[in-house]
N, C-alpha and C positions, 0 to 999 in steps of 0.2 A: 245237977238239974234232974227233976223227977220227969222222966220221959214218957210215962204211962199215957198221959192224954195225947201224945204225938205218935202213939202206936195204935190207938183204938181202931177197930173197925166201926163204920157207921152205916147208915142207909146208903149214902152215896159211896163211901169207900168200902164197898162190899168185897174185900179182897178174899173172903173165904168161898166166893163164888168159884164154881168148878172150872170155868173157862180161864180165869185168873191164875188159879192154882195150876192148871195144866200148862199154861204159858210159862210160868216160872220154873216148872220142873223141866220142860222142854228145853229152855234155854240155859239151864244149870246156873242160874244166877246166884243160888244160895250157896254154891260151892266156891265162889270168888271171894277174894279179900273185900272188905267193905268198900273201898275206894273204887275198885273195878265194878262192883255192884252198881254203885251210883252211876258211874259213866255208862255201863252197858244198858241200864234201865233208861237213863236220859236219852241216849242215842236212839233207842227203840221207839220212845215216844216222840221224839223229834222227827225222825226220819221214816219210820214204818207206819205210824199213825198220822196220815196226811193232814195238812191244813185244810179245814173246811168248817161248815156250820151245820151243828146238830140241831135237833128239835128244840131243845131247851138248855139252859144252863145247869138244871138241877138233876140231870140224869145220872145214873149210877155208873161207876167205873167199868163194870162189865157191859153195859150198853155202849159206852164209848169204844171199848175193845171190839165189840160186835160190828159197830158202825164202821170202824177202821179209819175214822177222820175225827177232827175236832179243832177247837179254837182255844183261846188262852184258858178259859174256865174249864171246859171239859178234858181237854188234854191234861190239865193240871190235876183233875180228880184222878184220872187214870194214873198219872205219875205218882201221886201221893199213895194210892192204893198199893201199887206194886212196891213202893219203898217200904210202906208199913209191913207188908207181908213178909218182907225180907229182914224186918227188925231195925229198920232205919228211920229214926224219928224225923218228922216233918210237920210243917204247918202251912197255912195259906194266908197271903196278904192281899187284901182287897183294895181296888182303887176305882176310879173312872178315867176313860181316855178320851180326848177330843174326836169326834167322828171323822174329822179330816184324815186321820190316820187310816180309815177304812176305804177312803175314796179310791176307786179303781177295782176293788174287790166289790164294793157297792157301787152301783151306777144308776143313773136315771131317777125313777120315782122312789126306788128302794132308798137311795142315798138321800134324796130330799126329804123323805118322810122319816128317816131315822132320827133318834134323839140326838141332841148335841153331845150329851155325856154318855159314853158307852161303858157298861160295866166291864171290869177287867181284873184280873188277879195274876199273881205269879206264886210259885212254890218256894218255901225256904226249907232248907235240909240242914239238919245239925250233924255235923261231922268234925271230929277232932277238936272240939271245943268251940267250933264257929258255926254261926248260922250263915249259910250261903243263899244268896238270892238267885234263884234259877227261873228265867223267863224265856230264854231263846229257844226253848223246846217247841215254841208255837208254830213256827214255820219250818216245814221240811226242807231239806237242803236242795232238793231238785227244784222246788218252787222258788226258793231264794236265788238259786243260781239263774233261773230264767228272768227274775227280776234284774239281776245284774246284767244280763244279755240285753233286756229290753231297754234298760236305762244306762247303757254303757258309757255315756258321756257324763254322767253324774259323778261328782267327787264331792266330799264333805258330807253334810247332813242330807238326810232323805226322810220325807213323810208321805206315806200312801201305800195302798196295796196290802195293808196289814203290817206295815214296817215303819218304825220311827226310831232312827238311830243318828248319832252324831257323825259316825264314819261309815258311810254306806258300804264302801268297798271292803271294809275290814272291821265289820262288827265282831263283838266277842260272843261267839255262840258255842264254843266247845268248853266242857267242864273240865277244868284241871286244877282243882282246889281254888276257884275263882267264882266270882258272880258273873252270870251271863245275862244279856239283855237284848231285846229285839223290838220292843215296842214302848220302851220306858220313857223315850223322850216325848211321847204324847200324853203323859199322865198329868190330869189336872185336879184330882182330889184323892186324898189318901184315907182310907177307912181303917188302917191298922191291921194287926195279925189277929188270926182266929185259929183254933185248934183243928178245925175241919171245915170243908166247904159247906156242909150242913149248917153249921152255926153262923158262917158269914152270910148265907142266903136268907137266914131268918131276920137278919137286920138290914141287909142291902142287896138289892137285885136290880135288874133292868126294869125300869118303870115304863111299861107300855100298857096302853089301855086294851080292853078286850078285843076290839076291832083290829088294832095294829098287831096284837099278838097273834091272832088268827091269820092275819095277811103274811106275817113273817114266817110262821110254821109251814103254811100251805103254798106260799108263793115266793116271798122275798128271799128266804134261804136258798131255794132251789136255783134262783137266778144268780145269787152270790156264788154258790158252788160251780154253776157253769162258768162264771168269769174266771174262778180259781183255776179250774180244769183247762181253761183256754191259755191261761198264762203258763201253767205248768208243762202244757204240751206246745207251747209256742216254738215256731221254726222260723228263722230269717228267710 
């Protein structure tokens, strides 16, 4: 496999940015074996970049790092940038998911006015001759643990609050030479794989009119982030 296209920096995968380079150096990721690098970067993006909603899907990896939070597409951008900076090939796979998956994180008029099909992606990492599909970095563990607490009687499948899985109590969220999923059961359209999020977003993106886009940026996402914080800080 010619991995050059899967290692390039782009406008969104701006891994040469000083904040990203400082993080990688501070964590010592480049000194680890490749498998441990992937695990460490994956766990960082999953648990230290909190689940939340940024201003747009097309922001750079350094902006996601600065925000300290993100969702599937933006956390994926940061994940890819960190991987590529460490010389680990990766690509992005685009989809849409049914908005029912977001119910609970989205509420009221935000949910009512959201498009039925929500733009979604996961990251595919090439390691030991295999492309691994990694999606479960979207929800930080603390948030997911509170979902388990709030929905303690739920067994089997679950859809809502940014989660769509077959086995709610035992989702595959840890990387150990395996695929990981946390929203895959909500997928309703497959756009295929792309070398970078920049290329994916040239062809596919969230279809919002100017008014809805303005409302999401300035009002909707803040309400959604407030809902997510309430869940993360939930106490019985």
